[in-house]
C-alpha positions in Angstrom: 74.0 76.1 131.8 77.3 76.6 132.8 79.1 75.5 135.8 80.5 78.1 137.6 82.4 75.7 140.0 84.7 74.6 136.9 85.8 78.2 135.8 89.0 79.1 136.4 88.9 82.7 138.5 86.5 80.4 141.3 88.7 79.4 144.1 88.7 75.8 145.2 85.6 75.2 148.0 85.7 72.5 150.4 83.1 71.3 152.8 85.1 70.9 156.7 84.3 68.1 158.6 83.3 68.3 162.1 86.9 67.4 163.3 88.8 70.1 161.2 86.3 72.3 162.1 87.2 72.1 166.0 90.8 72.3 164.8 90.5 75.5 163.0 88.3 77.3 165.7 90.5 76.0 168.2 93.8 77.8 166.5 92.1 81.1 166.0 90.4 80.8 169.5 86.9 81.8 168.1 83.1 80.3 167.5 81.7 78.9 164.5 79.7 81.9 164.4 82.5 84.4 164.4 83.3 83.2 161.0 83.1 85.4 158.2 79.9 83.6 156.2 78.7 82.8 152.8 74.8 82.1 151.6 73.7 78.9 151.4 72.8 79.6 147.6 76.2 81.1 146.4 77.0 79.5 143.2 80.5 79.0 144.1 79.6 76.3 147.1 80.0 72.7 146.4 76.8 70.4 146.0 75.1 69.4 149.6 76.9 72.4 151.5 74.0 72.9 154.2 73.3 75.8 156.6 75.9 75.5 160.0 78.8 73.7 157.5 82.2 75.5 157.2 83.6 75.6 154.0 87.3 76.1 153.6 88.1 78.8 150.2 92.0 78.0 149.5 93.0 81.0 146.6 96.2 81.5 145.0 98.6 84.3 146.6 101.0 86.7 144.6 102.8 86.5 148.3 102.2 83.4 150.3 101.4 80.8 147.2 98.2 80.2 148.5 95.3 82.0 151.1 93.0 79.8 153.3 89.8 81.1 154.4 87.0 80.1 156.1 83.0 80.6 155.8 80.2 79.8 157.5 77.4 78.5 155.1 74.5 80.5 156.1 70.6 80.7 154.8 
């Protein structure tokens, strides 16, 4: 079977620790539930990602070099 997380078109996904999550939420002045959602069974998620975790997704960008977005893992 193919590991989709290693595909060149799948951006980097990282589960954030609680301290980093609090910094991100404070920076954007939002609650965790205000973040866009991603399903726990999404094949691009790192192993061990659980509902309630926040995932940082880093994509290549033509205009900004890299674009960082955050998603809340849900069931």
